[in-house]
C-alpha positions as CSV (number, residue, x, y, z in Angstrom):
1,X,27.9,-123.9,18.6
2,X,29.8,-127.2,17.9
3,X,33.5,-127.6,17.6
4,X,34.9,-129.1,14.3
5,X,37.8,-131.5,13.7
6,X,40.0,-128.4,13.4
7,X,38.8,-126.8,16.7
8,X,36.6,-124.1,15.0
9,X,33.1,-123.4,16.1
10,X,30.3,-123.7,13.6
11,X,27.6,-121.2,14.4
12,X,24.3,-120.8,12.5
13,X,23.7,-117.2,11.6
14,X,20.7,-115.7,13.5
15,X,17.9,-115.1,11.1
16,X,14.4,-113.6,10.9
17,X,12.5,-116.6,9.4
18,X,9.4,-114.4,8.7
19,X,11.6,-111.7,7.1
20,X,13.4,-114.2,4.9
21,X,10.0,-115.6,3.6
22,X,8.7,-112.1,3.1
23,X,11.7,-111.2,0.9
24,X,11.3,-114.5,-1.0
25,X,7.6,-113.6,-1.8
26,X,8.0,-109.9,-2.6
27,X,11.2,-110.2,-4.6
28,X,10.5,-113.5,-6.4
29,X,13.6,-115.2,-5.0
30,X,14.1,-118.6,-3.6
31,X,13.5,-119.1,0.2
32,X,17.1,-120.0,0.7
33,X,18.3,-116.7,-0.9
34,X,15.7,-114.8,1.2
35,X,17.0,-116.6,4.3
36,X,20.6,-115.7,3.5
37,X,19.8,-112.1,2.9
38,X,17.8,-111.9,6.1
39,X,20.5,-113.4,8.1
40,X,23.0,-110.9,6.8
41,X,20.9,-108.0,7.8
42,X,19.0,-107.2,4.5
43,X,15.5,-107.4,5.9
44,X,13.9,-104.4,4.3
45,X,12.6,-105.1,0.8
46,X,14.1,-102.0,-0.9
47,X,17.5,-102.5,0.7
48,X,17.6,-106.2,-0.3
49,X,16.5,-105.3,-3.9
50,X,19.3,-102.7,-4.1
51,X,21.8,-105.3,-2.8
52,X,20.7,-107.8,-5.5
53,X,20.7,-105.2,-8.3
54,X,23.8,-103.0,-7.7
55,X,23.8,-99.9,-9.9
56,X,26.3,-97.0,-10.4
57,X,23.5,-94.6,-9.7
58,X,23.5,-95.9,-6.1
59,X,27.0,-94.5,-5.5
60,X,27.3,-91.6,-3.0
61,X,28.3,-88.2,-4.4
62,X,32.1,-88.2,-4.5
63,X,32.1,-84.5,-3.7
64,X,31.0,-85.4,-0.2
65,X,34.6,-86.4,0.5
66,X,36.5,-83.8,2.3
67,X,39.0,-81.9,0.2
68,X,37.7,-83.3,-3.0
69,X,36.7,-79.8,-4.1
70,X,40.3,-78.6,-3.5
71,X,41.8,-81.6,-5.4
72,X,39.6,-81.1,-8.4
73,X,40.1,-77.3,-8.4
74,X,43.9,-77.7,-8.5
75,X,43.6,-80.4,-11.3
76,X,41.4,-78.1,-13.3
77,X,44.1,-75.4,-13.2
78,X,46.7,-78.0,-14.2
79,X,44.7,-79.2,-17.2
80,X,43.9,-75.6,-18.3
81,X,47.6,-74.6,-18.1
82,X,48.9,-77.9,-19.5
83,X,51.0,-78.5,-16.4
84,X,52.7,-81.9,-15.9
85,X,50.9,-84.3,-13.6
86,X,52.7,-87.2,-11.9
87,X,51.1,-90.2,-10.2
88,X,52.9,-91.6,-7.2
89,X,51.6,-95.0,-6.2
90,X,52.2,-97.9,-3.8
91,X,53.8,-101.1,-5.1
92,X,51.0,-103.4,-4.2
93,X,48.0,-104.4,-6.2
94,X,45.8,-101.5,-5.0
95,X,48.6,-99.0,-5.6
96,X,49.3,-100.4,-9.1
97,X,45.6,-100.4,-10.0
98,X,45.1,-96.9,-8.7
99,X,48.2,-95.5,-10.5
100,X,47.2,-97.1,-13.8
101,X,43.6,-95.9,-13.4
102,X,44.7,-92.3,-13.2
103,X,47.3,-92.6,-16.0
104,X,44.6,-94.1,-18.2
105,X,42.1,-91.4,-17.3
106,X,44.4,-88.5,-18.0
107,X,45.4,-90.1,-21.3
108,X,41.7,-90.4,-22.2
109,X,41.4,-86.6,-21.9
110,X,44.6,-85.9,-23.8
111,X,47.2,-85.7,-21.0
112,X,50.1,-88.1,-20.5
113,X,50.8,-88.3,-16.7
114,X,54.1,-89.5,-15.3
115,X,54.0,-92.8,-13.4
116,X,56.2,-93.4,-10.4
117,X,56.2,-96.5,-8.1
118,X,58.9,-96.5,-5.3
119,X,61.3,-99.3,-5.0
120,X,60.3,-101.5,-2.1
121,X,63.9,-102.4,-1.2
122,X,65.6,-99.0,-1.5
123,X,62.8,-96.5,-0.9
124,X,60.2,-98.4,1.1
125,X,56.5,-97.5,1.4
126,X,55.1,-94.1,0.6
127,X,56.5,-90.8,-0.6
128,X,60.1,-89.9,0.1
129,X,62.4,-86.9,-0.6
130,X,64.4,-88.6,-3.3
131,X,61.3,-89.5,-5.2
132,X,60.0,-85.9,-5.0
133,X,63.4,-84.7,-6.4
134,X,63.1,-87.2,-9.2
135,X,59.6,-86.1,-10.1
136,X,60.6,-82.5,-10.0
137,X,63.5,-83.2,-12.4
138,X,61.1,-85.1,-14.7
139,X,59.1,-81.9,-15.0
140,X,56.2,-82.6,-12.6
141,X,54.2,-79.6,-11.4
142,X,51.5,-81.6,-9.6
143,X,51.9,-84.9,-7.8
144,X,48.9,-87.1,-7.0
145,X,49.6,-89.9,-4.4
146,X,47.4,-92.9,-4.6
147,X,47.1,-95.5,-1.8
148,X,49.7,-93.7,0.3
149,X,50.8,-90.4,1.7
150,X,48.4,-89.6,4.6
151,X,51.1,-89.6,7.3
152,X,54.1,-88.7,5.0
153,X,54.7,-85.4,6.9
154,X,58.4,-84.8,6.1
155,X,58.3,-85.7,2.4
156,X,55.2,-83.6,1.9
157,X,56.8,-80.6,3.5
158,X,59.9,-81.2,1.3
159,X,57.7,-81.4,-1.8
160,X,56.1,-78.1,-1.1
161,X,59.6,-76.6,-0.5
162,X,60.8,-77.6,-3.9
163,X,57.7,-76.3,-5.6
164,X,55.5,-79.4,-6.1
165,X,51.8,-79.2,-5.4
166,X,50.7,-82.6,-3.9
167,X,47.2,-84.0,-3.8
168,X,47.0,-87.0,-1.5
169,X,44.5,-89.7,-2.2
170,X,44.6,-92.6,0.2
171,X,42.5,-94.9,2.3
172,X,44.8,-95.8,5.2
173,X,44.2,-94.6,8.7
174,X,45.3,-91.1,9.6
175,X,46.2,-89.0,12.6
176,X,44.5,-85.7,13.5
177,X,47.4,-83.7,12.0
178,X,47.4,-83.2,8.2
179,X,50.5,-83.2,6.0
180,X,51.3,-80.1,4.0
181,X,49.4,-80.6,0.7
182,X,46.8,-79.1,-1.6
183,X,44.3,-81.7,-0.6
184,X,44.0,-84.9,1.5
185,X,41.2,-87.0,0.1
186,X,40.9,-90.1,2.4
187,X,37.6,-91.7,3.5
188,X,39.5,-92.7,6.7
189,X,40.4,-89.2,7.7
190,X,39.6,-88.8,11.4
191,X,37.4,-85.8,10.6
192,X,35.6,-87.4,7.6
193,X,31.8,-87.5,7.6
194,X,31.1,-88.7,4.1
195,X,29.2,-91.9,3.5
196,X,32.0,-92.9,1.1
197,X,33.8,-95.0,3.6
198,X,35.9,-98.1,3.3
199,X,37.1,-97.6,-0.3
200,X,40.2,-99.1,-1.7
201,X,43.0,-96.8,-2.9
202,X,41.8,-97.2,-6.5
203,X,38.3,-96.6,-5.3
204,X,39.3,-93.2,-3.9
205,X,41.1,-92.5,-7.2
206,X,38.0,-93.4,-9.1
207,X,35.8,-91.1,-7.0
208,X,38.2,-88.3,-7.8
209,X,37.9,-89.2,-11.5
210,X,34.1,-88.9,-11.2
211,X,34.3,-85.6,-9.5
212,X,36.9,-84.2,-12.0
213,X,34.9,-85.4,-15.0
214,X,31.8,-83.7,-13.7
215,X,33.8,-80.4,-13.2
216,X,35.2,-80.6,-16.7
217,X,31.8,-81.3,-18.2
218,X,30.3,-78.3,-16.4
219,X,33.1,-76.1,-17.8
220,X,32.5,-77.3,-21.4
221,X,35.8,-79.2,-21.7
222,X,34.1,-82.0,-23.7
223,X,32.9,-81.1,-27.2
224,X,32.8,-82.4,-30.7
225,X,36.6,-82.6,-30.8
226,X,37.1,-84.1,-27.4
227,X,34.7,-86.8,-26.3
228,X,33.9,-87.4,-22.6
229,X,35.6,-90.7,-21.6
230,X,33.4,-93.7,-20.4
231,X,34.7,-94.1,-16.9
232,X,32.9,-97.4,-16.5
233,X,35.9,-99.0,-18.3
234,X,38.2,-98.0,-15.4
235,X,36.1,-100.1,-13.0
236,X,38.0,-103.3,-13.8
237,X,41.0,-101.8,-12.0
238,X,38.8,-100.7,-9.0
239,X,37.3,-104.2,-8.8
240,X,40.7,-106.0,-8.7
241,X,42.1,-103.5,-6.2
242,X,39.0,-103.7,-3.9
243,X,39.1,-107.5,-3.8
244,X,42.9,-107.8,-3.4
245,X,43.0,-105.2,-0.6
246,X,40.3,-107.0,1.3
247,X,38.0,-104.0,1.4
248,X,34.4,-105.0,2.5
249,X,32.2,-105.8,-0.5
250,X,29.2,-103.9,0.9
251,X,27.6,-100.6,0.0
252,X,29.4,-98.7,-2.7
253,X,32.1,-101.3,-3.0
254,X,29.6,-104.0,-4.0
255,X,28.5,-101.6,-6.8
256,X,32.1,-100.9,-7.8
257,X,33.1,-104.6,-7.9
258,X,29.9,-105.8,-9.6
259,X,30.3,-103.2,-12.4
260,X,34.1,-103.7,-12.4
261,X,33.8,-107.4,-13.1
262,X,31.7,-106.6,-16.1
263,X,34.4,-104.2,-17.3
264,X,37.0,-107.0,-16.7
265,X,35.0,-109.4,-18.8
266,X,35.1,-106.8,-21.7
267,X,38.9,-107.2,-21.9
268,X,39.3,-103.5,-22.7
269,X,42.3,-103.2,-20.5
270,X,45.0,-105.0,-22.4
271,X,47.1,-105.6,-19.3
272,X,44.3,-107.2,-17.4
273,X,43.4,-109.3,-20.4
274,X,46.9,-110.5,-20.8
275,X,47.1,-111.4,-17.1
276,X,43.8,-113.3,-17.4
277,X,45.3,-115.3,-20.3
278,X,48.6,-116.2,-18.6
279,X,46.7,-117.0,-15.4
280,X,44.4,-119.5,-17.3
281,X,41.2,-117.5,-16.7
282,X,39.1,-118.8,-19.5
283,X,35.6,-118.1,-18.1
284,X,33.5,-115.1,-17.0
285,X,35.8,-113.5,-14.3
286,X,34.7,-113.4,-10.7
287,X,36.2,-112.2,-7.4
288,X,38.2,-115.5,-7.1
289,X,40.0,-114.8,-10.4
290,X,40.6,-111.2,-9.4
291,X,41.9,-112.1,-5.9
292,X,43.8,-115.3,-6.4
293,X,44.9,-115.4,-10.1
294,X,45.2,-111.9,-11.4
295,X,46.1,-110.0,-8.2
296,X,49.2,-112.1,-7.2
297,X,50.7,-111.6,-10.6
298,X,50.3,-107.9,-10.4
299,X,51.9,-108.0,-7.0
300,X,54.9,-110.2,-8.1
301,X,56.9,-107.3,-9.5
302,X,56.5,-105.2,-6.4
303,X,57.4,-108.2,-4.2
304,X,60.7,-109.5,-5.7
305,X,61.6,-107.4,-8.8
306,X,60.9,-104.0,-10.5
307,X,58.1,-102.5,-8.5
308,X,56.5,-100.6,-11.4
309,X,56.0,-103.6,-13.6
310,X,52.4,-104.1,-12.5
311,X,51.4,-100.5,-12.9
312,X,53.0,-100.3,-16.3
313,X,51.2,-103.4,-17.5
314,X,47.9,-102.1,-16.3
315,X,48.4,-98.7,-18.0
316,X,49.7,-99.9,-21.3
317,X,47.8,-99.5,-24.6
318,X,50.3,-101.7,-26.5
319,X,49.3,-105.4,-27.1
320,X,52.8,-106.7,-27.4
321,X,54.0,-104.9,-24.3
322,X,51.0,-106.2,-22.4
323,X,51.7,-109.8,-23.2
324,X,55.5,-109.4,-22.6
325,X,54.9,-107.8,-19.1
326,X,52.2,-110.3,-18.2
327,X,54.4,-113.3,-19.0
328,X,57.3,-111.7,-17.1
329,X,55.1,-111.2,-14.0
330,X,53.8,-114.7,-14.3
331,X,57.4,-116.1,-14.1
332,X,58.1,-113.7,-11.2
333,X,55.0,-115.0,-9.4
334,X,56.4,-118.6,-9.7
335,X,59.7,-117.4,-8.2
336,X,57.8,-115.6,-5.5
337,X,56.0,-118.8,-4.5
338,X,59.4,-120.6,-3.9
339,X,60.7,-117.7,-1.8
340,X,57.5,-117.5,0.2
341,X,57.5,-121.2,1.0
342,X,61.0,-120.9,2.6
343,X,60.1,-117.9,4.7
344,X,56.8,-119.4,5.7
345,X,58.4,-122.6,7.0
346,X,60.7,-120.6,9.3
347,X,57.9,-118.2,10.4
348,X,55.6,-121.1,11.3
349,X,58.4,-122.7,13.3
350,X,58.8,-119.5,15.3
351,X,55.0,-119.1,15.7
352,X,54.6,-122.6,17.0
353,X,57.1,-121.9,19.8
354,X,55.5,-118.6,20.7
355,X,52.0,-120.2,20.9
356,X,53.2,-122.2,23.9
357,X,52.7,-119.0,25.9
358,X,49.3,-118.4,24.3
359,X,49.9,-114.8,23.1
360,X,47.1,-112.6,21.8
361,X,49.4,-111.3,19.0
362,X,52.2,-113.1,17.0
363,X,55.3,-111.2,16.0
364,X,58.0,-113.3,14.2
365,X,61.2,-112.0,12.8
366,X,64.1,-113.4,10.7
367,X,67.4,-112.4,9.3
368,X,67.5,-112.6,5.5
369,X,63.8,-113.0,5.0
370,X,62.7,-111.4,1.7
371,X,60.6,-108.4,2.6
372,X,58.6,-108.8,-0.6
373,X,56.8,-111.9,0.7
374,X,56.3,-111.1,4.4
375,X,52.8,-109.8,3.8
376,X,51.7,-113.1,2.3
377,X,53.5,-115.0,5.1
378,X,51.7,-112.9,7.7
379,X,48.4,-113.9,6.1
380,X,49.3,-117.6,6.2
381,X,50.5,-117.5,9.8
382,X,47.4,-115.6,10.8
383,X,45.2,-118.1,9.1
384,X,46.8,-121.0,10.9
385,X,46.8,-119.6,14.4
386,X,44.0,-117.1,14.3
387,X,46.1,-114.3,15.9
388,X,46.9,-110.8,14.6
389,X,50.3,-111.4,13.1
390,X,53.3,-109.2,12.1
391,X,56.2,-110.8,10.1
392,X,59.5,-108.8,10.2
393,X,62.3,-109.1,7.8
394,X,65.6,-108.1,9.5
395,X,68.4,-106.5,7.4
396,X,71.2,-105.5,9.7
397,X,70.3,-102.6,12.0
398,X,66.9,-102.0,10.4
399,X,63.9,-104.2,9.7
400,X,60.6,-104.1,7.8
401,X,57.4,-105.7,8.8
402,X,54.0,-106.5,7.4
403,X,50.9,-107.4,9.5
404,X,47.6,-109.0,9.0
405,X,44.7,-109.0,11.5
406,X,41.7,-110.9,12.6
407,X,38.1,-109.6,12.7
408,X,37.7,-107.3,15.7
409,X,41.3,-106.2,16.2
410,X,42.3,-102.9,14.5
411,X,45.9,-103.5,13.5
412,X,46.3,-100.1,11.9
413,X,45.4,-98.4,15.2
414,X,47.8,-100.7,17.1
415,X,50.6,-99.7,14.8
416,X,49.9,-96.0,14.9
417,X,49.5,-96.0,18.7
418,X,53.0,-97.6,18.9
419,X,54.7,-95.4,16.3
420,X,57.1,-94.1,18.9
421,X,58.9,-97.5,18.6
422,X,59.0,-97.4,14.8
423,X,60.9,-95.6,12.1
424,X,57.6,-95.3,10.3
425,X,54.4,-97.3,10.0
426,X,50.7,-97.3,9.2
427,X,47.8,-99.3,7.8
428,X,44.1,-100.0,8.3
429,X,42.1,-102.4,10.4
430,X,43.1,-105.6,8.7
431,X,46.6,-104.9,7.4
432,X,49.6,-102.7,8.2
433,X,53.3,-102.1,7.3
434,X,56.2,-100.7,9.3
435,X,59.9,-100.0,9.5
436,X,61.7,-100.5,12.8
437,X,65.2,-100.5,14.3
438,X,66.2,-104.2,14.9
439,X,67.0,-103.4,18.6
440,X,63.3,-102.3,19.1
441,X,61.7,-105.5,17.9
442,X,61.3,-107.0,21.4
443,X,59.9,-103.8,22.8
444,X,57.5,-103.6,19.9
445,X,56.4,-107.2,20.5
446,X,55.6,-106.5,24.1
447,X,53.8,-103.2,23.3
448,X,51.7,-104.9,20.5
449,X,50.8,-107.7,22.9
450,X,49.5,-105.2,25.4
451,X,47.6,-103.1,22.8
452,X,46.0,-106.1,21.2
453,X,45.1,-107.6,24.6
454,X,43.4,-104.4,25.5
455,X,41.4,-104.4,22.3
456,X,40.3,-108.0,22.9
457,X,39.4,-107.3,26.5
458,X,37.3,-104.4,25.4
459,X,34.8,-106.5,23.7
460,X,32.4,-109.2,24.8
461,X,33.1,-111.4,21.8
462,X,35.6,-114.2,22.0
463,X,37.8,-112.9,19.2
464,X,40.5,-115.6,19.5
465,X,38.2,-118.6,19.0
466,X,37.6,-118.9,15.2
467,X,34.0,-119.1,14.3
468,X,32.7,-120.4,11.0
469,X,29.3,-119.0,10.3
470,X,26.8,-121.3,8.7
471,X,24.2,-119.9,6.3
472,X,22.0,-122.9,6.2
473,X,21.7,-126.7,6.5
474,X,20.9,-128.5,3.3
475,X,20.4,-132.1,2.2
476,X,22.2,-133.6,-0.7
477,X,18.8,-134.0,-2.4
478,X,18.5,-130.2,-2.5
479,X,21.8,-129.6,-4.1
480,X,21.3,-129.0,-7.8
481,X,22.0,-126.5,-10.6
482,X,18.8,-124.6,-9.9
483,X,20.1,-123.8,-6.4
484,X,23.4,-122.6,-7.9
485,X,21.5,-120.3,-10.3
486,X,19.6,-118.8,-7.3
487,X,22.9,-118.3,-5.3
488,X,24.5,-116.6,-8.3
489,X,22.2,-113.6,-7.5
490,X,24.2,-113.0,-4.3
491,X,27.5,-112.5,-6.2
492,X,30.0,-110.9,-6.1
493,X,31.5,-112.3,-2.9
494,X,34.4,-111.0,-0.9
495,X,35.4,-109.6,2.5
496,X,32.3,-108.7,4.4
497,X,30.0,-110.7,2.1
498,X,31.4,-114.1,2.0
499,X,30.3,-117.0,-0.2
500,X,27.4,-118.8,1.6
501,X,28.6,-121.8,3.6
502,X,26.2,-124.8,4.0
503,X,26.3,-127.7,6.4
504,X,25.6,-131.1,4.9
505,X,25.0,-133.2,7.9
506,X,25.1,-137.0,8.6
507,X,26.7,-138.1,5.3
508,X,29.2,-140.7,4.4
509,X,32.6,-140.5,2.6
510,X,32.5,-143.1,-0.1
511,X,35.6,-141.8,-2.0
512,X,38.7,-139.8,-0.8
513,X,42.1,-139.4,-2.5
514,X,45.0,-137.0,-2.1
515,X,45.6,-135.1,-5.3
516,X,47.7,-132.2,-6.6
517,X,51.3,-132.0,-7.6
518,X,52.4,-132.3,-3.9
519,X,49.4,-134.3,-2.8
520,X,48.2,-131.5,-0.5
521,X,44.6,-131.5,-1.7
522,X,41.8,-134.1,-1.3
523,X,39.3,-135.2,-3.9
524,X,36.2,-136.8,-2.4
525,X,32.7,-137.9,-2.8
526,X,30.0,-138.0,-0.1
527,X,26.6,-139.7,-0.1
528,X,23.5,-139.7,2.0
529,X,21.5,-142.6,3.4
530,X,19.1,-142.2,0.6
531,X,21.7,-142.6,-2.1
532,X,22.2,-138.9,-3.2
533,X,25.9,-138.1,-3.9
534,X,28.1,-135.0,-4.3
535,X,31.7,-134.8,-5.4
536,X,34.0,-132.2,-4.1
537,X,37.5,-130.9,-3.3
538,X,39.2,-130.0,0.0
539,X,42.1,-127.7,-0.8
540,X,45.3,-128.0,1.4
541,X,43.4,-130.6,3.4
542,X,46.4,-132.9,3.8
543,X,48.3,-130.0,5.4
544,X,45.9,-130.0,8.4
545,X,43.5,-132.5,10.2
546,X,40.8,-132.4,7.6
547,X,42.5,-134.7,5.0
548,X,43.4,-137.5,7.4
549,X,40.0,-137.3,9.0
550,X,38.2,-137.7,5.7
551,X,40.4,-140.6,4.7
552,X,39.7,-142.3,8.0
553,X,36.0,-141.7,7.6
554,X,36.0,-143.4,4.3
555,X,37.6,-146.5,5.9
556,X,35.4,-146.5,9.0
557,X,32.1,-145.7,7.2
558,X,31.1,-143.4,10.1
559,X,28.9,-140.5,9.4
560,X,30.3,-136.9,9.2
561,X,29.1,-133.4,8.7
562,X,30.6,-131.2,6.0
563,X,30.8,-127.4,5.9
564,X,31.2,-126.4,2.3
565,X,30.5,-123.8,-0.4
566,X,28.9,-124.9,-3.7
567,X,30.6,-124.4,-7.0
568,X,29.6,-124.8,-10.7
569,X,31.9,-127.3,-12.4
570,X,31.9,-127.1,-16.2
571,X,33.4,-130.0,-18.2
572,X,33.0,-130.8,-21.9
573,X,30.0,-128.6,-22.2
574,X,28.2,-129.9,-19.2
575,X,27.6,-128.2,-15.8
576,X,27.4,-130.0,-12.5
577,X,27.5,-129.0,-8.8
578,X,30.7,-129.5,-6.8
579,X,31.3,-128.7,-3.2
580,X,34.5,-127.0,-1.8
581,X,35.1,-128.3,1.7
582,X,35.7,-125.7,4.3
583,X,35.7,-127.8,7.5
584,X,34.4,-131.2,8.8
585,X,33.2,-132.7,12.0
586,X,32.2,-136.1,13.3
587,X,28.6,-137.3,13.2
588,X,25.6,-135.0,12.9
589,X,25.8,-131.2,13.3
590,X,23.7,-129.9,16.2
591,X,23.3,-126.1,16.4
592,X,23.2,-124.9,20.0
């Protein structure tokens, strides 16, 4: 391993050379794709082929999930008796997608479900008594929670008391106790044994749709007068939710996202189509478009405005309403960026001071910080310092926090194990949310430091030294469109299956210039000693050491090594290869 200019370690992925060549020969793929598959654990031919050709038939049976039978049985009764069904969702992308998915599904079988997203500022995360009262007054008989509810003990008991039957669908970590409900469908239940693990909230909702559709089909619900809906067209919502909620794109999730991107390209969902238009997505959508262009706009309403805007947009069947809501969310997203930048600056200042003591966990807090952006700010602080991070917005005697973790540290477990210090809290391995008394913040900081330290000490891996895994070393002469065509077979990329990163070693910077509205990015060109060249972009490079280093390398003419991903650049009908710089180091890369 060799340290880069940013202090990260570049580490070549261990690989089975013979296994990679075997895959190349048997599957008719390039040696480089065989090498990447082998290094990522896909050594068996049938498993590698399944990975390269994801199919819906590969999905596990949704009925394997605990309580799925109970959930479907209650919904069958509700449909038969024409009872009113309400969907209660979270206000983030996953919750909005899951809510809209169920609203659209029930509409497709002739039922108009109620849609309810709690207000972030006044109600907070998850079910609450007031919301249950409201849904009861609206005529609800059955409430389905999506992306929330697993630890909502008091609100669930209250819902039962006032005559609401609640089906919880969720994917967050749970405790051994189960809330009072008809069914708790959650792949992260402590007693769950199904292979349907690590789904997004919308993924769980989709599995329930599959199970319910099967039950309705077997009962003869679909006939000449009532067609069975094509549930594949709900997968666009599952794909967006899975990508945005950072759920690993492996196993069933790879299938759901691959098929979901095809559904997204069909533009059947008017809300998603409108978001793609206002976001400037004018090509075949991929996980980047879902995660960084469409997702943030869905989130914008829940962060700083009306929390149900995203879900309403994704559920609408009206073209004019779709465009109106999409444009509104686009403007809110611009406002969100401004608010975020102010909070981020203060959070980074605090984090810099805390890092003087070299903590294993960062907890920063500020009065007046907008709670709608603290999750994004936590991600940015975590990226900069590579520490599990919780950002807390203080509002008088109470405060709300949002956390993001690093690989190897289970943040959701840390939150749940310290729930005695919280008003409420929960999450999963990589993200969590909480409410806390302001006076408890310091005690919480100390408890989290101890808990995270214990997790870190319980592994042989150096979790706090950020590693960048290298998929292969390539020469500029080998970078061409044919290589990109081969790499396309590995898509879609996301958490758990990242875009391949390549080292281009011993090259020279022959052009470098700061670009972008604020000059934070760097446009560059590199060349080899044999004259081969490659253009590229280094995003936000002027905000760290990468930009100044590359500018200096252009002047000094010293050789550098670049770690980059390869992109297809289309301009005026012509395609070319462009690199996206991830990191850089001096001289020639030597793997140790």
